[in-house]
C-alpha positions as CSV (number, residue, x, y, z in Angstrom):
1,M,-24.0,19.3,8.3
2,Q,-26.5,20.6,5.7
3,S,-25.6,24.2,6.5
4,H,-21.8,23.5,6.1
5,T,-19.9,24.1,2.9
6,L,-19.1,21.2,0.6
7,S,-15.4,22.0,1.0
8,D,-15.6,21.8,4.8
9,V,-17.4,18.5,4.9
10,L,-15.1,16.7,2.5
11,P,-12.1,16.4,4.8
12,Q,-14.4,15.3,7.7
13,F,-15.9,12.6,5.4
14,L,-12.4,11.4,4.3
15,A,-11.3,11.2,8.0
16,H,-14.5,9.2,8.6
17,L,-13.6,6.7,5.9
18,Q,-10.1,6.3,7.3
19,F,-10.7,6.1,11.0
20,E,-14.2,4.8,11.4
21,R,-14.8,2.7,8.4
22,G,-11.2,1.5,8.0
23,L,-11.0,1.8,4.2
24,S,-7.7,1.5,2.5
25,P,-5.6,4.5,1.4
26,H,-6.1,3.4,-2.2
27,T,-9.9,3.5,-1.8
28,I,-9.9,6.8,0.0
29,S,-7.7,8.3,-2.7
30,H,-10.4,7.3,-5.3
31,Y,-13.2,8.8,-3.2
32,R,-11.2,12.0,-2.8
33,L,-10.6,12.4,-6.5
34,A,-14.2,11.6,-7.4
35,L,-15.6,14.0,-4.8
36,K,-13.3,16.9,-5.7
37,K,-14.5,16.6,-9.3
38,F,-18.1,16.5,-8.1
39,I,-17.7,19.5,-5.8
40,S,-15.9,21.4,-8.5
41,F,-18.9,20.8,-10.8
42,L,-21.3,22.0,-8.1
43,H,-19.2,25.1,-7.6
44,G,-19.6,25.8,-11.3
45,Q,-23.3,25.6,-10.8
46,G,-23.1,28.2,-8.0
47,V,-23.7,25.5,-5.3
48,F,-21.4,25.9,-2.2
49,L,-23.6,24.7,0.7
50,C,-24.7,21.1,1.2
51,S,-28.2,22.3,1.7
52,N,-28.3,23.9,-1.7
53,I,-27.9,20.6,-3.6
54,S,-31.0,19.6,-5.6
55,A,-32.0,16.6,-7.7
56,S,-31.5,18.8,-10.7
57,H,-27.9,19.3,-9.9
58,L,-27.3,15.6,-9.6
59,L,-29.0,14.9,-12.9
60,Q,-26.9,17.6,-14.6
61,W,-23.7,16.1,-13.1
62,R,-24.6,12.6,-14.3
63,K,-25.4,13.9,-17.8
64,A,-22.3,16.0,-18.0
65,T,-20.1,13.2,-16.8
66,L,-21.4,10.7,-19.3
67,E,-21.1,13.2,-22.1
68,T,-17.3,13.3,-21.5
69,G,-17.2,9.8,-23.1
70,I,-16.7,7.9,-19.8
71,Q,-17.8,4.3,-19.9
72,P,-20.9,3.6,-17.9
73,K,-19.0,1.1,-15.6
74,S,-16.5,3.8,-14.8
75,I,-19.1,6.1,-13.4
76,C,-20.1,3.6,-10.8
77,P,-17.3,4.3,-8.3
78,A,-18.0,8.0,-8.5
79,I,-21.7,7.4,-7.9
80,S,-20.9,5.2,-4.9
81,A,-18.6,7.9,-3.5
82,I,-21.2,10.7,-3.9
83,R,-24.0,8.6,-2.4
84,T,-21.9,7.8,0.6
85,F,-20.8,11.5,0.9
86,L,-24.4,12.8,0.8
87,G,-25.5,10.3,3.4
88,F,-22.6,11.3,5.7
89,A,-23.6,15.0,5.2
90,G,-27.2,14.2,6.2
91,I,-28.5,15.0,2.7
92,E,-30.9,12.2,2.2
93,H,-33.9,12.5,-0.2
94,P,-35.5,9.7,-2.3
95,D,-35.1,11.8,-5.4
96,F,-31.4,12.1,-4.9
97,F,-30.8,8.3,-5.0
98,A,-33.1,8.0,-8.0
99,C,-30.8,10.5,-9.8
100,L,-27.8,8.5,-8.7
101,E,-28.9,5.0,-9.7
102,Y,-26.1,2.8,-11.0
103,P,-26.2,2.1,-14.8
104,I,-27.2,-1.4,-15.8
105,L,-24.0,-3.2,-16.8
106,P,-23.6,-6.6,-18.6
107,A,-22.5,-9.3,-16.3
108,L,-18.8,-10.0,-16.8
109,L,-17.5,-13.3,-15.7
110,P,-14.1,-13.2,-13.9
111,R,-11.2,-14.5,-16.0
112,H,-9.4,-17.4,-14.4
113,L,-6.6,-19.8,-15.3
114,T,-6.9,-23.4,-16.2
115,H,-5.1,-26.1,-14.1
116,A,-2.6,-26.5,-16.9
117,E,-1.9,-22.8,-16.9
118,I,-1.5,-22.7,-13.2
119,N,1.0,-25.6,-13.3
120,Q,3.0,-23.9,-16.1
121,L,3.1,-20.6,-14.3
122,L,4.2,-22.1,-11.0
123,D,6.6,-24.8,-12.3
124,G,7.8,-23.3,-15.7
125,W,10.8,-21.3,-14.6
126,P,14.0,-22.1,-12.6
127,V,14.3,-21.1,-9.0
128,V,17.9,-20.1,-8.4
129,S,18.2,-16.8,-6.6
130,L,16.8,-15.6,-3.3
131,L,14.3,-13.4,-5.2
132,D,13.3,-16.5,-7.2
133,I,12.5,-18.3,-3.9
134,R,10.5,-15.3,-2.7
135,D,8.5,-15.0,-6.0
136,R,7.7,-18.7,-6.1
137,A,6.4,-18.5,-2.5
138,I,4.2,-15.5,-3.5
139,L,2.8,-17.2,-6.5
140,E,2.1,-20.4,-4.6
141,L,0.4,-18.4,-1.8
142,L,-1.7,-16.4,-4.3
143,Y,-3.2,-19.6,-5.7
144,A,-3.3,-21.5,-2.4
145,T,-5.3,-18.8,-0.6
146,G,-7.1,-16.5,-3.1
147,L,-5.7,-13.5,-1.2
148,R,-5.7,-10.1,-2.8
149,R,-2.4,-8.6,-3.7
150,S,-2.8,-6.0,-0.9
151,E,-3.5,-8.8,1.6
152,I,-0.4,-10.7,0.5
153,A,1.7,-7.6,0.9
154,G,0.4,-6.9,4.3
155,I,1.0,-10.4,5.9
156,Q,3.0,-10.2,9.1
157,L,5.6,-12.9,9.7
158,C,3.9,-13.5,13.1
159,G,0.6,-14.0,11.3
160,V,1.7,-17.3,9.8
161,L,0.5,-20.2,11.9
162,W,2.9,-22.8,10.6
163,H,1.7,-26.0,12.4
164,E,-2.0,-25.2,11.6
165,R,-1.1,-24.0,8.0
166,L,-3.2,-20.9,8.5
167,I,-2.5,-17.2,7.8
168,R,-4.1,-14.2,9.6
169,V,-4.8,-11.4,7.0
170,I,-6.3,-8.0,7.2
171,G,-8.9,-7.5,4.4
172,K,-11.2,-4.8,3.2
173,G,-12.7,-2.7,5.9
174,N,-9.8,-3.6,8.2
175,K,-11.4,-6.9,8.9
176,E,-9.2,-9.8,10.0
177,R,-9.8,-13.3,8.8
178,V,-7.9,-16.6,8.9
179,V,-7.2,-18.5,5.7
180,P,-5.7,-22.0,5.2
181,F,-2.8,-22.6,2.8
182,S,-1.7,-25.8,1.1
183,H,1.2,-28.1,2.0
184,I,3.1,-27.1,-1.2
185,A,2.7,-23.4,-0.4
186,G,3.8,-24.1,3.1
187,K,7.0,-25.7,1.8
188,W,7.9,-22.7,-0.3
189,L,7.0,-20.3,2.5
190,E,9.3,-22.1,4.9
191,R,12.1,-22.2,2.3
192,Y,11.6,-18.4,1.7
193,V,11.8,-17.6,5.4
194,L,14.7,-19.9,6.2
195,Q,16.8,-19.2,3.1
196,A,15.9,-15.8,1.7
197,R,14.1,-13.5,4.1
198,S,16.9,-13.1,6.6
199,S,19.2,-12.1,3.7
200,L,16.7,-9.6,2.4
201,A,16.0,-8.0,5.8
202,T,19.4,-6.2,6.0
203,G,20.5,-3.2,8.0
204,G,18.3,-3.9,11.0
205,R,15.2,-2.5,9.3
206,D,13.0,-5.6,9.7
207,S,9.4,-4.4,9.7
208,G,8.0,-7.8,10.6
209,I,6.3,-8.0,7.2
210,L,6.5,-11.4,5.6
211,F,7.4,-10.5,2.1
212,L,10.3,-8.1,1.5
213,G,11.8,-6.3,-1.5
214,G,15.4,-6.5,-2.6
215,R,16.5,-3.8,-0.2
216,G,14.7,-5.2,2.8
217,Q,11.6,-2.9,2.6
218,P,8.1,-4.3,2.8
219,L,6.9,-5.4,-0.7
220,R,4.3,-3.1,-2.2
221,P,1.1,-4.4,-3.8
222,D,2.1,-3.0,-7.2
223,E,5.4,-4.9,-7.1
224,I,3.4,-8.1,-6.9
225,N,1.9,-7.2,-10.3
226,F,5.4,-7.0,-11.7
227,I,6.4,-10.3,-10.2
228,V,3.4,-12.0,-11.8
229,H,4.2,-10.4,-15.1
230,K,7.9,-11.3,-14.9
231,R,7.2,-15.0,-14.0
232,R,4.5,-15.3,-16.7
233,Q,7.1,-14.3,-19.3
234,A,9.6,-16.7,-17.8
235,A,7.1,-19.5,-18.0
236,G,6.4,-18.8,-21.6
237,L,2.7,-18.0,-21.1
238,K,1.3,-15.5,-23.7
239,K,-1.9,-14.8,-21.8
240,R,-2.1,-11.6,-19.8
241,I,-2.2,-12.6,-16.1
242,T,-2.8,-10.4,-13.1
243,P,-2.6,-11.3,-9.3
244,H,-6.4,-11.1,-9.1
245,M,-6.7,-13.9,-11.6
246,F,-5.1,-16.2,-9.1
247,R,-8.0,-15.3,-6.7
248,H,-10.6,-16.0,-9.4
249,S,-8.8,-19.3,-10.2
250,F,-8.7,-20.3,-6.5
251,A,-12.4,-19.8,-6.1
252,T,-13.4,-21.4,-9.5
253,H,-11.2,-24.5,-8.9
254,L,-12.6,-25.0,-5.4
255,L,-16.1,-24.7,-6.6
256,Q,-15.4,-27.2,-9.5
257,G,-14.0,-29.5,-6.8
258,G,-17.2,-29.4,-4.8
259,A,-16.4,-26.9,-2.2
260,N,-19.3,-25.2,-0.4
261,L,-20.0,-21.6,-1.5
262,R,-20.2,-20.3,2.0
263,V,-16.8,-21.7,2.8
264,I,-15.4,-20.0,-0.3
265,Q,-17.1,-16.8,0.7
266,E,-15.3,-16.9,4.1
267,M,-11.9,-17.6,2.6
268,L,-12.2,-14.8,0.1
269,G,-13.4,-12.4,2.7
270,H,-16.6,-11.4,0.8
271,A,-19.1,-9.5,3.0
272,S,-22.0,-10.9,0.9
273,I,-22.7,-14.3,-0.6
274,E,-23.9,-12.6,-3.7
275,T,-20.4,-11.5,-4.5
276,T,-19.2,-15.1,-4.3
277,Q,-22.1,-16.4,-6.4
278,I,-20.5,-15.1,-9.6
279,Y,-18.2,-18.1,-9.5
280,T,-21.2,-20.4,-9.9
281,H,-21.7,-18.7,-13.3
282,V,-18.1,-19.3,-14.2
283,D,-18.5,-23.0,-13.3
284,L,-21.7,-23.3,-15.4
285,S,-20.0,-21.7,-18.4
286,D,-17.3,-24.3,-18.1
287,L,-19.9,-27.1,-18.0
288,R,-21.6,-25.7,-21.1
289,R,-18.3,-25.5,-22.9
290,V,-17.5,-29.2,-22.1
291,Y,-21.0,-30.2,-23.1
292,Q,-20.8,-28.4,-26.4
293,R,-17.5,-30.0,-27.1
294,F,-18.1,-33.6,-26.2
295,H,-21.9,-34.3,-26.5
296,P,-22.4,-36.0,-29.9
297,R,-25.6,-34.0,-30.6
298,A,-24.7,-30.7,-29.0
């Protein structure tokens, strides 16, 4: 593909991400935006063919991008997109990847909720309406499984194995995994399906998706953000809370309880154990905090 134009290779690359690698539409959208900016920059340098890209162009792109005031961590997704794009186009040279090294970033520990905050968030508001039942089931499931919001939104009703208390989910890279859920989450799921879901699935438009919106449509991932925000306010919590913090809390609390890191990796759907290991640092930070507070000579 080196003799092809950059503009010709881009749609082929995006199709490769969708149909061969199974990436989500959200991820593909980010790749498309980053690569359009990259290609526009190269066009400004007089580069239109893949074979004409040089290490100098990559260094100039990196320098120009950072000079816009972008945070170093924000350039990482663009670098990832460009490196993958160049590999797909057959443009591989050691100097290229040296020019596209990721910036060294400080390790940021994932923010999680305490047990008390979880209990307040789950129990701190009245469950009265059908949407209340749905929202409580979603919050319980977020904490019980550590699923991503996109995975929660994509659960099929037939994917819930009630007797085994397991859920089939489709994660990143279109990979399927099976995740257990708690007895309490199971009770709220059952209540939602028996009392609320049939009323929400009106007009014969049932898609088979587990969680539905007020008009019977499949719930979108961004709507789960709103649900968490709304229920946080109702529970009287001042702390900013996102759906992903349930995932961090799930993993942290399992680790604190003695769960094996490999098991947590499997349930979270992490491809590498290194991604899961960040929760060991969270746990150690909690240990240090407890030590500093209670040891008489700390």
